[in-house]
N, C-alpha and C positions, 0 to 999 in steps of 0.2 A: 504494500500500500504506500503510495507516495506521501511524503511529508513536506510541510511548508515551513520555512524559517524566515520570519519577518521580525521587525522591531516595532514596539509600541510604546506609548507614554505610560508611566513616567520614568521607567527604569532603563529604557533603551536596550534591554537585554533580548537575545534571540528568543522567539516564541516557537515552541515545537508542538504542533498539533497535527492530527491525521484527518484526512477527509472522511466525512460520514458516509457510510455505504449507501444509505437511502436518503434521497433529497426531501422526502416527505415526513421524516421522523423527527419530531421535536425532542423526544427523549434521547435520541442519538446525539444531538447538539448539547443537551444538558450534561450527558455523561462525559462527552469529550472535553468540555470546559472544566468540569469537576476533576477529571483525570489530570488535565494540565495544571490545575491548582495544586493537586496532591504531589505531583512530581517536581513542582517548582518552576515549570516553564512559563506559567502565568503567576505573577506575584500578588499578594495582598496589596491593595491600593492601586493596582494597575487598571488603566482605562480600557474599556472594550467598546467597540462600535459594531453596528449591524453590518456595515460595508466590509470591515476587516474580517469579521467572522464568516460572513457569507462567502468571501473569497477563499479563506483558509480551509473551510470545511466543505466547500462545494455544495452548498445548499441555498435555497432561496431566502431572500431577506424576510419575507413573512414568517417562514419557519424559524429563523433566527430570532425574530422579534418575539414570537410566542415563547421560545425557550428563555430568552432574557427576562421577559416579564415574569415567568414562573420562578426563575432564580432570584429575582428581586423580591418577590412576595415571600420566598422562603428565607431571605436574608443573606444569601451568599453574595449577591450583588447589591450595590447601593446606588440609588438614583440621585445625582447631583444636579440642581437647577442650572440650566444652560451649559452643562459640562458633560452630560451623558451618564453612562453607567461605569462603575469601577468595582473591582473585587473588594469585598468588605475587609476591613482590618479590625482586630480586636485588641484594645489596650488592656492593661493589667486589671482595671476595674471590670471590664466586660468579660474577661476570662474567668474571673472569680464569680461574677454573677451567673455565668453559665454553669460553672462547677457546682455552685450551691443549689441551683435550680435542678440540675441533673441529679444531684444527690437525693433531693427530696422526692423526685419522680421515680428514681430507681428504688427507693425504699417503699414507695407505694406499690410498685410492680412486684417486688419481692414479697411483701406482706401478703399480697393476693396469691402468689405462687405457693407459699408454704402453708397457707390456710386451706388449700385444696386437698381434702382427705382422699380423693380418688387417686392422687399421684399423677394424674394426666399432665398437669402443668409442669411438674418437676421433670417428667419425661421429655417435655418439649425443651426444657433448659438443657438437659443432657444431650439431646440430639443437636441442638445449636452449638454446644461446646465441642462435640465430636467433629462437626463440620469446620469450626474455627481452628481446632487443633491441627487439622490436616494441612493447613496452608499458612498458619501464623508465622512460620519461619521462612516463608518463601522469599527469595532474594529480590523479587519485584515489589517495590514499595506500594504500588497501586493495588496489587493482590492483597498485601497485608492490610492496607487501609480498608478495602472493600470488605474483607472478611471480619475485621474488627468492628466496623460499623454494622454489618449484618448481625453479628453476635448480639450487640446491644439492642438492635431493633427487635430481634427475636425474643430477647429477654422481656421486653415490654409486651410483645405479642403473647408470650406465655401467660401473662397476667390476665389476658382476655378482658382488658380494660379498653373499651373502644375509644375513649377520649385520649388516652395515652398515644394510641396509634395515629390519631388525627393531629396530635402535636409533634409527631416524629419528624416530618419533613423539615420544619423550621429548626428543630433541634439538630438534625443531621447536617444542615447547611453550616451551622456554627461550629459543630464538631469537626467538619471537614477543614475549616479554616485553622482551628487549633491544632489538629493533627498534622496539617501541612507545615505549620510553624514548628511543631515538635519534631517532625521528620527532618526539617532543615537544621535543627540545633543539636539533636541527639538521637540519631537513628539507632535504636537499641531494641531489636526484637526479643532479645533474651530477657531484658527487664520487663517488656510487655508481657511475655509469656509467664514470668514469675508472678506478676501482679494479677493476671487473669486466673491463674491456677488458684490463688488465694481466694478470689471471688467465688469461684465455683465450689471450692471446698467449704467456704463459709456458708453458702446457700444450702449445701447438703446438711449442715448441722441444724438448720431451722431455728437457730438461736439468733434473735435480732441484734443482740449486743455484739456478737462475733461478726455478723453480717455487716452491721454499720461500720465497724472498725475496718473491715476489708474494703468496703466501698469508699471510705474516707481516704485510705491510702491510694486507691485507684484514681479517684476523682479530685478531691480537695488537695491532697498532698502533691499529686502530679501537676496540678495547675500552679501551685505555689513554686514548685521546682522549675517549671517552664518559665514563669515570670522572672525568676532569678537568673536563669540562663539568658533570656532575652535582654535583661538589663545589663548583664555582663558583656554580651556581644555588642550592645549599643555603646557601652563605654569604650570598648576596644577599638571601635570604628571611628571614635571621635579624634 
Protein backbone atom coordinates (compact mmCIF):
# COMPACT_ATOMS: atom_id res chain seq x y z
CA UNK A 1 0.00 0.00 0.00
CA UNK A 2 1.43 3.37 -0.97
CA UNK A 3 2.29 5.84 1.77
CA UNK A 4 2.38 9.63 1.65
CA UNK A 5 4.94 11.83 3.40
CA UNK A 6 3.98 15.47 3.79
CA UNK A 7 4.54 18.30 6.27
CA UNK A 8 1.83 20.09 8.23
CA UNK A 9 1.50 22.81 10.86
CA UNK A 10 2.66 23.40 13.52
CA UNK A 11 5.49 20.89 13.85
CA UNK A 12 6.63 20.69 10.20
CA UNK A 13 7.42 17.01 10.82
CA UNK A 14 6.81 14.38 8.12
CA UNK A 15 3.34 12.87 8.30
CA UNK A 16 3.09 9.16 7.58
CA UNK A 17 -0.35 7.87 6.69
CA UNK A 18 -1.69 5.17 4.40
CA UNK A 19 -4.49 5.57 1.82
CA UNK A 20 -7.83 4.19 2.99
CA UNK A 21 -8.88 1.18 0.92
CA UNK A 22 -12.50 2.24 0.50
CA UNK A 23 -13.35 5.82 -0.48
CA UNK A 24 -16.76 5.56 1.19
CA UNK A 25 -15.75 4.43 4.64
CA UNK A 26 -15.71 7.12 7.31
CA UNK A 27 -14.50 4.64 9.89
CA UNK A 28 -11.45 3.95 7.77
CA UNK A 29 -10.48 7.62 7.94
CA UNK A 30 -11.08 7.73 11.70
CA UNK A 31 -8.97 4.62 12.26
CA UNK A 32 -6.12 5.87 10.07
CA UNK A 33 -5.93 9.24 11.83
CA UNK A 34 -6.07 7.54 15.23
CA UNK A 35 -3.31 5.17 14.12
CA UNK A 36 -1.14 8.10 13.01
CA UNK A 37 -1.62 9.75 16.42
CA UNK A 38 -0.67 6.54 18.23
CA UNK A 39 2.59 6.05 16.31
CA UNK A 40 3.43 9.74 16.56
CA UNK A 41 3.39 10.72 12.90
CA UNK A 42 0.55 13.11 13.75
CA UNK A 43 1.30 15.02 16.94
CA UNK A 44 -0.96 16.44 19.66
CA UNK A 45 -1.63 20.05 18.72
CA UNK A 46 -1.10 19.47 15.02
CA UNK A 47 -3.52 21.11 12.59
CA UNK A 48 -5.53 18.95 10.17
CA UNK A 49 -7.56 20.03 7.15
CA UNK A 50 -10.06 18.31 4.88
CA UNK A 51 -7.96 19.07 1.80
CA UNK A 52 -4.79 17.54 3.25
CA UNK A 53 -6.48 14.43 4.58
CA UNK A 54 -8.51 13.89 1.41
CA UNK A 55 -5.27 13.87 -0.57
CA UNK A 56 -3.28 11.75 1.88
CA UNK A 57 -5.97 9.12 2.38
CA UNK A 58 -7.41 9.11 -1.14
CA UNK A 59 -10.99 9.71 -0.01
CA UNK A 60 -13.60 12.34 -0.76
CA UNK A 61 -13.78 15.54 1.27
CA UNK A 62 -17.35 14.79 2.47
CA UNK A 63 -16.10 11.48 3.88
CA UNK A 64 -13.20 13.25 5.59
CA UNK A 65 -15.58 15.90 6.94
CA UNK A 66 -17.81 13.25 8.50
CA UNK A 67 -14.80 11.57 10.11
CA UNK A 68 -13.41 14.84 11.46
CA UNK A 69 -16.78 15.84 12.88
CA UNK A 70 -17.05 12.50 14.65
CA UNK A 71 -13.56 12.81 16.09
CA UNK A 72 -14.26 16.37 17.22
CA UNK A 73 -17.42 15.21 19.01
CA UNK A 74 -15.42 12.48 20.74
CA UNK A 75 -12.70 14.92 21.78
CA UNK A 76 -9.71 13.61 19.82
CA UNK A 77 -9.81 16.76 17.69
CA UNK A 78 -10.49 20.33 18.78
CA UNK A 79 -12.25 22.97 16.64
CA UNK A 80 -10.57 26.37 16.79
CA UNK A 81 -12.46 29.44 15.48
CA UNK A 82 -11.04 30.59 12.13
CA UNK A 83 -8.17 28.10 12.42
CA UNK A 84 -9.78 24.73 11.74
CA UNK A 85 -9.20 21.45 13.56
CA UNK A 86 -6.19 20.29 15.48
CA UNK A 87 -5.36 17.16 17.45
CA UNK A 88 -6.24 17.69 21.09
CA UNK A 89 -3.58 18.13 23.72
CA UNK A 90 -3.92 17.29 27.40
CA UNK A 91 -2.13 19.27 30.07
CA UNK A 92 -1.40 17.96 33.56
CA UNK A 93 -4.79 19.01 34.92
CA UNK A 94 -6.65 17.33 32.04
CA UNK A 95 -4.62 14.14 32.42
CA UNK A 96 -5.51 13.93 36.10
CA UNK A 97 -9.15 14.79 35.43
CA UNK A 98 -9.35 11.88 33.01
CA UNK A 99 -7.51 9.55 35.40
CA UNK A 100 -9.85 10.35 38.30
CA UNK A 101 -12.94 10.01 36.11
CA UNK A 102 -11.78 6.70 34.66
CA UNK A 103 -11.02 5.42 38.15
CA UNK A 104 -14.56 6.15 39.28
CA UNK A 105 -16.13 4.59 36.19
CA UNK A 106 -13.85 1.53 36.36
CA UNK A 107 -14.94 0.98 39.96
CA UNK A 108 -18.57 1.20 38.85
CA UNK A 109 -17.92 -1.44 36.19
CA UNK A 110 -16.01 -3.78 38.50
CA UNK A 111 -18.63 -3.58 41.23
CA UNK A 112 -21.25 -4.74 38.73
CA UNK A 113 -18.99 -7.55 37.54
CA UNK A 114 -18.24 -9.02 40.97
CA UNK A 115 -21.88 -8.77 42.09
CA UNK A 116 -22.94 -11.12 39.28
CA UNK A 117 -23.54 -14.44 41.02
CA UNK A 118 -23.84 -16.32 37.73
CA UNK A 119 -20.17 -15.74 36.92
CA UNK A 120 -21.04 -14.70 33.38
CA UNK A 121 -19.55 -11.23 33.71
CA UNK A 122 -16.34 -12.56 35.22
CA UNK A 123 -16.01 -14.98 32.32
CA UNK A 124 -16.27 -12.01 29.96
CA UNK A 125 -13.37 -10.38 31.82
CA UNK A 126 -11.28 -13.56 31.57
CA UNK A 127 -11.98 -13.82 27.83
CA UNK A 128 -10.96 -10.19 27.35
CA UNK A 129 -7.79 -10.75 29.35
CA UNK A 130 -6.89 -13.82 27.27
CA UNK A 131 -7.30 -11.80 24.06
CA UNK A 132 -5.16 -8.95 25.40
CA UNK A 133 -2.46 -11.27 26.74
CA UNK A 134 -1.88 -12.76 23.30
CA UNK A 135 -0.73 -9.46 21.79
CA UNK A 136 0.23 -7.12 24.63
CA UNK A 137 3.97 -7.68 24.00
CA UNK A 138 3.67 -7.22 20.23
CA UNK A 139 6.48 -5.02 18.81
CA UNK A 140 3.94 -2.92 16.90
CA UNK A 141 2.83 0.00 19.14
CA UNK A 142 -0.49 0.23 17.28
CA UNK A 143 -1.30 -3.41 18.02
CA UNK A 144 -0.43 -2.85 21.69
CA UNK A 145 -2.53 0.30 21.80
CA UNK A 146 -5.57 -1.28 20.18
CA UNK A 147 -5.42 -4.37 22.40
CA UNK A 148 -5.01 -2.22 25.52
CA UNK A 149 -7.98 -0.04 24.64
CA UNK A 150 -10.07 -3.07 23.67
CA UNK A 151 -9.39 -4.72 27.03
CA UNK A 152 -10.68 -1.72 28.97
CA UNK A 153 -13.68 -1.30 26.68
CA UNK A 154 -14.58 -4.95 27.20
CA UNK A 155 -14.16 -4.52 30.95
CA UNK A 156 -16.87 -1.88 30.83
CA UNK A 157 -18.93 -4.08 28.50
CA UNK A 158 -18.70 -6.93 31.01
CA UNK A 159 -20.49 -4.76 33.55
CA UNK A 160 -23.49 -4.72 31.20
CA UNK A 161 -23.97 -1.05 32.06
CA UNK A 162 -25.37 0.54 28.90
CA UNK A 163 -24.48 4.08 29.96
CA UNK A 164 -20.81 3.18 30.41
CA UNK A 165 -20.66 1.93 26.84
CA UNK A 166 -22.27 5.14 25.59
CA UNK A 167 -19.55 7.09 27.40
CA UNK A 168 -16.76 4.94 25.99
CA UNK A 169 -16.10 6.72 22.62
CA UNK A 170 -15.29 10.02 24.35
CA UNK A 171 -13.20 8.22 26.94
CA UNK A 172 -11.31 6.30 24.26
CA UNK A 173 -10.46 9.50 22.37
CA UNK A 174 -8.79 11.00 25.43
CA UNK A 175 -7.13 7.71 26.36
CA UNK A 176 -5.65 7.58 22.85
CA UNK A 177 -4.01 10.98 23.35
CA UNK A 178 -2.59 9.99 26.73
CA UNK A 179 -1.32 6.63 25.49
CA UNK A 180 0.32 8.35 22.52
CA UNK A 181 2.11 10.70 24.92
CA UNK A 182 3.01 7.77 27.16
CA UNK A 183 4.31 5.77 24.19
CA UNK A 184 6.52 8.67 23.16
CA UNK A 185 8.05 9.09 26.62
CA UNK A 186 8.33 5.55 28.00
CA UNK A 187 7.47 2.73 25.63
CA UNK A 188 7.49 -0.09 28.21
CA UNK A 189 5.26 -3.09 27.41
CA UNK A 190 6.79 -5.06 30.30
CA UNK A 191 5.58 -2.48 32.81
CA UNK A 192 2.15 -2.41 31.12
CA UNK A 193 1.94 -6.20 31.39
CA UNK A 194 2.82 -6.15 35.10
CA UNK A 195 0.22 -3.51 35.89
CA UNK A 196 -2.54 -5.31 33.98
CA UNK A 197 -1.73 -8.66 35.57
CA UNK A 198 -2.30 -6.97 38.93
CA UNK A 199 -5.62 -5.60 37.69
CA UNK A 200 -6.96 -8.99 36.67
CA UNK A 201 -5.64 -10.75 39.76
CA UNK A 202 -7.29 -8.07 41.91
CA UNK A 203 -10.64 -8.45 40.14
CA UNK A 204 -10.49 -12.20 40.72
CA UNK A 205 -10.30 -11.63 44.49
CA UNK A 206 -13.64 -9.75 44.41
CA UNK A 207 -12.23 -7.64 47.24
CA UNK A 208 -12.97 -3.98 46.45
CA UNK A 209 -10.12 -2.75 48.67
CA UNK A 210 -7.58 -4.81 46.71
CA UNK A 211 -9.23 -3.91 43.42
CA UNK A 212 -9.19 -0.18 44.16
CA UNK A 213 -5.49 -0.32 45.03
CA UNK A 214 -4.64 -2.09 41.75
CA UNK A 215 -6.66 0.35 39.66
CA UNK A 216 -5.09 3.30 41.45
CA UNK A 217 -1.65 2.04 40.44
CA UNK A 218 -2.83 1.47 36.87
CA UNK A 219 -4.64 4.78 36.41
CA UNK A 220 -3.85 7.45 39.01
CA UNK A 221 -0.20 6.55 39.68
CA UNK A 222 0.49 6.07 35.96
CA UNK A 223 -0.99 9.49 35.17
CA UNK A 224 1.18 11.14 37.83
CA UNK A 225 4.28 9.37 36.50
CA UNK A 226 3.47 10.47 32.95
CA UNK A 227 3.07 14.10 34.04
CA UNK A 228 6.45 13.97 35.79
CA UNK A 229 8.08 12.51 32.67
CA UNK A 230 6.49 15.13 30.42
CA UNK A 231 7.66 17.89 32.77
CA UNK A 232 11.17 16.45 32.76
CA UNK A 233 11.21 16.24 28.97
CA UNK A 234 9.96 19.82 28.69
CA UNK A 235 12.71 21.06 30.99
CA UNK A 236 15.40 19.30 28.97
CA UNK A 237 14.11 20.86 25.75
CA UNK A 238 14.40 24.40 27.13
